[in-house]
N, C-alpha and C positions, 0 to 999 in steps of 0.2 A: 521272595517266592517261598511258599510253605512246602513242608516235606511231602504233603499229599500231592501238590501240583508237580513237584519234581518226579514223584513216582508215576504220575500220569504221563509225563513227557517221556519217561524211560520206556513206557509201553508202546510208544508210537513208532511207526515205521519211518525210515528216512523221508519218504515222500510226504507222509503226514506231518513230519516235523517241518519240512520246507513250507508246506501249506500253512501251518500254524504261524511260522515266522512271518510269512507274507501277510497273514491276517493282522498280526500285531503291528507290522510296519504300516499297513493301511490305516489301522486305528490311530497310531501315533501321528501319521500325516494329517488325518482328518482333525485330530485334536489341535495340532499345531496351526492348521488353517483357521479353526474357530478362534484360537487365541489371538492370531494376527488380526482377524476381523474385529474382535472385541477390543484389542488395543487401539486399532484405528478409530473405532467408534468413540472410545473414551477420549482419545486425543482430540477428535472433532468437538466433543462436548466440552472439553476443557478449554479449547480455543474460543468457542462461542461464549463460555462462561466468563473467560477473561475479558472478551469484548464487551459483554453486558455489564460486568463489574466496573470496567473503565468508564463506560457511558454513564452509569449510575453515579460514579464518583464525581464526574463533571457536573451532573445535574444537582447533586447535593452541595457542591461547592457554590453553585449559583444560588441554591435555595437558602443556604445558611451563611453565605459569605457576604462580602461587602457589596452593596448595591450601587449600580451606576446612577449618576445624577442626571443622565441624559434622557431618562424616561420619567413620565409623571406617575403619580400614585395609582391612578386607575389602570394604567398599562402594567405596572408591576403586579397589581392584584390579579389581573388576568393571566400574566405569565406564571405567577406562583401556582395557580391552579393547574395550568398545563404541565408544569414541571412535576407537580405531585402525581398527575395522571401518568406521566412517563415513568416515574419511579415505581409506581404500583405495577405498571405493565411489565417493566424489567424484572421486578421481584417475582411476578407470576411466571415469566419465562424461565427464570433461574430455578424456580421450584420444579419445573418440568424437566430441565436439563441436568440438574444436579446429580453427580455420581456419588455424592457423599450420603450415607444412610441417614434417613430423616432423624433418627434418635440421637445422632451425634451433633445435630444442628440446634443451637439454642438461639431462639429469636425472641427478643424482648417485645412484648405486645403492650401498647398503651392501655391503660385501664379504661374499660368501656363504661360510658355513662349510662346509668339506669334509664329505661324508658319512662316517660311521664306517667304517673299513677292515674291521672284523670282521663287518659285516652281509653276509649271503649276497647274491650278485649273479646276476642272470639276464641273459644277453646276448641282445639282440634286434637282428638284422642287417637293415639296410635297403639294398638294392642296386637299381640301375636295372633296369627291366624287360628291357632289351636291352643287351648288352655289345658291340654292333656300332655303329660310328660311322655317321652319315648319309652319309659319303663312301664307305662300303663296307669300311673297314678295321676290324680288331678293336681294341677298347679295351684299355688296359693299366691295371691297378690301381696307383695311385701313392701311396695313403695312405688315411686315414680320419679322420672327425671322431667324437668320442665325447662323448655327454652322458649324465648320470646323473639319474634321477628316483627319489624316495623313494616306495616302495610300502608298503602296509599291508594285511595280512590279519589278521582278528581275533586280537590277541595277539602278532603277529609282524611285525617290520619286515624289509624286504629292499630291494635296489636294482636297478632296471632300467637296464642299460647299453645305450643305443641307439647302435649303431655304423653309421655311414653311410660306406660305402666311396667313395673318389674314383677315377674311371676317366678316363683320358686317351687321346686318339688321338695317336700319335706323328707321324702324317703331317700332320694339319691343326691340331694343338694345341688341339682342343676338349676341354672338361672336362665330364663327366657325373657327377651325384650324385643319389641319391634325395632328394626334398624333405623338409623337416622337417614332420612331421605336425602339423596345427593342434591347439591345446590350449586349453581354456577359460581357463587362465591362461598367457598368452604367455610363453615362456621360463622358466616356473616349474618348480620341482623336484618338486612333489607329483603323484603319479598321481591319476587320478579315484577309485581305490580309497581313497586316503588322504583326499581331499577329502570323499567321501561319508561316511567314518567320522567326520570332524570335524563335519560338519553334522548327522548323525544323533545324535551324542553331545550336541551343544549344544542342539538343538531338539526332539529326541524323547525323550532319556533322562531329564531334561535335565542336562547336565554343563558348567558354565562352563569357559571356555578356560584359566583358571589351573589348574584341576584336570586338564584334559587335558594341559597342559604337564608337570605332575608325573607323570602316568601315562607319558608318552612318555620322560621322563628315566629312570624306573625300567626302561624297556625298552632303555635305552642310547642313545637319540637325543635330543639337546638341540634343541628347537624353541621359540624365544622366543614368548611369547604375542602379542607385537606382530606376529610373522610369521603366526601362526595367525589373528589378527584381520584381517591384510591379505588372506589367502586367503578368509576368510568374506565380507568386504566385496565382493571382486571377484566371487565366485560369486553373491552376491545380485544384482549388476547384470546379469550374464550370463543369469541364470535369469528375468529379468523378462518376456521375450517369452512364456514358457510361462504365466505368471500372466495376462497380458493375453488370451491365447488361451483359457484355461480360463474366465475371466470372461465372455468373449463367448459361449462355448458355453453356460454356465449361463443367460445372459440370453435364450437361445432356448427355454428350458423354459417350459411353461405354468404350472407350479406350483413354487414355491420355499419353503424354510424360511428364517427369519431370526431371529437372536438376538444378544445382545451381553453382554459381561462386562468388568468393570473390570480394568485393569492399571496399576500405578504407573509413572509416567514422570518422569524427572529431566532437566531441561534443563541442559546444561553451564554451570557457573558459579553454579548455585543450590544452596542447602543442603537444600532439602526437595523431596519428591516431590509430585506432584499426580495426580489420578485421570484416566488416559486410558482408552480403551475399544477392545476388539477386537470387531468385528462379524463374524458368520459367516453366510454365505449358502450353502445346500446344496440340491441336487436331492432329491427324495423317494426313499424306498426302492422305490417302484413305478416309477420312471423307468428307461429303458434306459441312461441316462448317469449314472454315479455320480461325485459330486465335491463338494468344498466349497472356497469361497474365503474367506479371512480378510482383513478390511480394518481396518488399525490407524488410529485417529483420536484426536486430542488431547482429545476430549470426547464427550459422549453426545447432542449436538444432533441433532435429526432430519434436519438437512441432510445428514449423512453417508449416511443411508439413501437420501435423495432423489437424491444425486449418484450413488451406486452403481447404483440402479435407474432412472436417467434414461431415459425412452423405453420402459421395459418396462411391459406391460399385462396381466400375468398374475394368478394367485391366490397370495397371500402368507400363509403359515401363520406366526403370530407370537403373542406375548403381548399384554397390554393396554397396552404402553408407548406414550405419546402421540406419540413421535417418528415413528411410522409413519402417523399420521392424515392428514397432508398428502398422502401418496401415495395414500390411499384416495379423497381428493377429486379426484385427477387420473386416475382410471381403474383403479387397482389394486384388486382384490377382496380384502377381508379374510376370512381363514379363522381362526376361533377355535380355541383349544387346550383340549381337554377335560381334559388333564392338569393345567392350572392351575386349572380349576374343581374338579377332584377334590381337588387339594392343599388348597384352602380348607376343604373338609369334613373332610379327613384331619387337618389341624392342629386343627380344632375338636374332633374326636373324641378326639384324643390329649390335648388340654388338659383336657376336662371330661366325657369319655364321653357326649357329646350323643347322644340317641336320634335326633334329626332328622338329624344328620350321619351316623349309622350307616345310616339308611334311604336317604339320598342316595347313600352309597357303594355300597349294594346295587344300586341302579339302574345306577350307572356301571360296576360290576363286570360286569353283564350286557352292557353295550355293548362293553366291552373283550374279553369272552369271544367275542362274535360276530366282532369284528375279527380275533382270532387265527385263527379258523376260515376267514377269507376271504383270508388272506395270499397264497395261491398262485393265486387266481382272476384273470381278466382284469378290467380296469376296468369293462367293461359288466356282467359277471357280479357283480362286487362291488357296483356301484350297485343292481342288481336285488335282491340279498340285503339290502342296507341298507334299501331301501324296504319290503321285506316283513317284515323281522325287527327292525331297529333303530328305524325310525320310530315304530311303536306304543309302544315303550318310552319314546322321547323325548317323544312327545305326552303320555303319562301322567305323566312326570317334570315336564313343564312345568306341568300343572294342579296337581300336588302341591306344587311350589315356590310357586306363587302363593297357594295355600290356606295353607301353612305360614307364608309371609311375613306374612300378616295376623294371625297368632297370636303373633308375637314382637315385642318392643319395638325401636324404632329405636335404632341405635347399638350394639346387642348384637353379639357375635361371630357368632351364628347369622344375624342380619339381614345382616351384611356378607358372609357366605359365600353366602347366597341372592341378594343383590343383584348380586354379581359375575357370577353365571350369567345372571340375568334381563336385566341391562343389555347383555350381549353375546350374547343368545340368537340373533339373526339370523346372526351370524358363526359361532356354535358349530354350528348345524345345517346349514350349507352343505355340509359333507362328505357329507351324505346324497345330494346331487344329482350328485355327480361321483366315480366310482370311482377316479380318479387322485389324489384328495385324501386325505391321511391324517387320522386322527382327532385327532392332537395334534402338538405341536412337539418331542416328545422326541428325535427323530432328530438335529436340529441341536444340541440341548442336549448330546447325547453327543459330538458333534464338537467342541464348544467346551470340553469337560472337560479336554483336555490343557493348555490355558492355565491353568486353575485349579490343576492339579497342578504346573505349572512355576513358578508364582509364588513358591513357597517357596524355589526354588533361584536364580531369576533376581534376586529382590528388586525389580528395577525395569528399565524400558527406559531407556537412557541418553539417547535423543533420539527425535524423531518418525521420523527416518530409520532408526534401529536397530529401532524397533518395526515399521515397515513391512517392513524386511528379514526380521524374524522371522516376520511374517505371511505373506510370500511363500514362504519356505522351508517353513514349517509347512503351508501350503496344499498343496504338492507331497507332503510326507510323509504327511499325513492322507488326502489323496485316493488316494495309493497304497495305504494300509491299507484304505480303504473298498473298493477294487477287488481286494482279496486279494493284493496284491503285497508283495514284500520291499522296503521303502523303500530299503535300502542298495543292493540290486541295481538298483533303478529309477534312483536318482540317479546311480549310477556310469555306467550305460549312457547316460542322457540327457546327462550332461556330456561324454561321449566324442563323441556324435553332434552336439551342439548347434553347435559351431564350423563345421561344414560343412552343416548342415541348411538347406534353402531356406526362406525366410520363408513361402512359399505352402504348405509342407508341415509347418509347425511343429505342426499338430494331431496329426500321427502320434506325437509324443512325449508327448502328454497321457496321464495315468494310465489313463483308460478305453480308450485305443486301443493302449497299449504292450503288447508281447508279450515275455516273457522269452526 
């Protein structure tokens, strides 16, 4: 404490001194609280950093260690690319989490290969908004910085030359230059055109990275698959805020679809795959917000659905899988799927030309014919029509099923088909009471079909992280398709805007809000 501060304190009355002491104590208490919060945050970051570092060490051990002889060369090639994607994603997360000042971190970067000279080049000039110095003098151009980015239009590579002129004031020696535009991959050479092409090819077409590498080589550009994997991994991390925002949006819906499908997953270092699952959650076709969110999980345990739907209290359209049952006990309303009930009778009819199955299919055909006619109505109008037209058919079907069940032996195919509907009857008829509820779960089954198609090309997911990344990117691609968008144009534009988009306005980039 200085002599001046001591003199000031001596001039204070006892009451003023006590007040000053209380103020100082309050300040110290506040500072201590800030320090405690900061220490806790640093500890969380350090724990997460240790987890990511450990995960990356395991991936590197697989990438550069001894290979298993239990896998063929083609499978190893696919797994290498997935491991490279995971490593790039972890590095991107570490950069965001690191509590170490950037200047203290020394990272060895591989020497970048020069872009082919024969590719067409487009010059894009970036100059300051004003060429007058703040002192009033005119600036003089003294040079420029040039960076090149590899661009891709379907079937054609080209190079963007970004030229940033340097302007200097001769009088005050100030230097002015247009700033480097933020990019989803900092200091990377790919344009968002090229990144969108790689993501669409891998997850929508689907075309593994080693095949894309071959395509690019035929076009005259050599891009190692390790580089492609690095780009994919980093894009997956940067796109995560969009997935979080879309999930939050869907959980505001009163009615959702849910379904799941198996996907093979191979953990690095193991010789065999095991069955992982992709869960799909979608708004209904009647909703004003169209979208689907995929959730990749290592198994089919119902905890996956409970975690995703935690706190949600709406109506869930799903099949009879037991994993959803706990959610129904916690307030979620079960909506049965008539398509599954119909499928039981259809399989029975195909197998032995059952007359009972044929009659049941006739009843269900009438219900679906009515639904097709109600598609364009409002929920209120649709509910009224269901009550007047569909409910009498369902009541008659119910009495008919009970009567027929008494005529067939237990354990027969016909008994099993009838029992499936009767045991779920309450859930099946709930759609009659709400015009916003669909008659079946076919909509989300259509959204999960791209995973079934892609399995033949992907063979497996290399890790839980790579499966989650695939789920995230396919969420955006499929949601763009649902909203009638060109997925390539959507991803390109979103990746251009994302680096500067405010977190509070991230919803503007979601597929149902995006405008071309």
